[in-house]
Steps between C-alpha positions, in 0.01 A plus 500: 500500500705713251343819637621412846851427364500831308409691816771318706759555234423869468505541876832324533665691220367827635624421850853418377509820290380723784739352754790517264411864408487599870826326579705609198338836429549653156815654360483875505521495120161319496332658803316779310416285192172360396470121493531493122813716506661284772410188305672639192810595699521147641450350153778713351732406791445132418524557122737786418467601138143385470304685232187703570296238300652210690431674838140564392446135414662382822298739714176437311466869399474675169821655362363853526443455875855373545635790294316738736651322801850506340464878448404549863779284632752660272399840632554373854853385408421126551503372144714547191340467161751439215442412138579141395829489303355283222149659481485864604121479523526266805573650839704298749445559875755485779500631859719790590787389729354659818160336437660163423700510822193588711275239336767224525559576871125481558484174304788359709313600828181324376689189391682480833174526695332227285812281532501531880128416510561200274791385724244488786281248309553128505632317201162363406350854495779633289461210259123568477569864416761401237255259345227766490715750301435351148128487578498860612672590167224316305239673712657840420494421129130403522433841664647681200217650294463318171531826300845542648600147419408564136717815476809336649 
């Protein structure tokens, strides 16, 4: 029973992601990036000033990998890496202004598409989705490898 549910959930999430990607496209700032690079850009957009270590924990990557991604994205002019004012050993990450504008415009397009699709659903379906959100968060937490949970 849970195997079938897992398959249905993965299929549904995949379909939503593919349709949204086709409808909204990608911002030009992200179009040539790897999935990991794009994920880091989105994380920094949501959390300006995040440290490399915090980003690594959030993405489930080791700090060295995130440092490499930061170097690549800095070279492309997408990220700024600045020392923390209270601890100069800590690097804080922010998007450059052009990257932030492109990523936020893309986020707004995606949100508008999802909002329009949600508006087409009945109230019961919207309520069911709203009720499922906490469970999806718990599911995501259970999918976090245990070694990462210990490091965070």
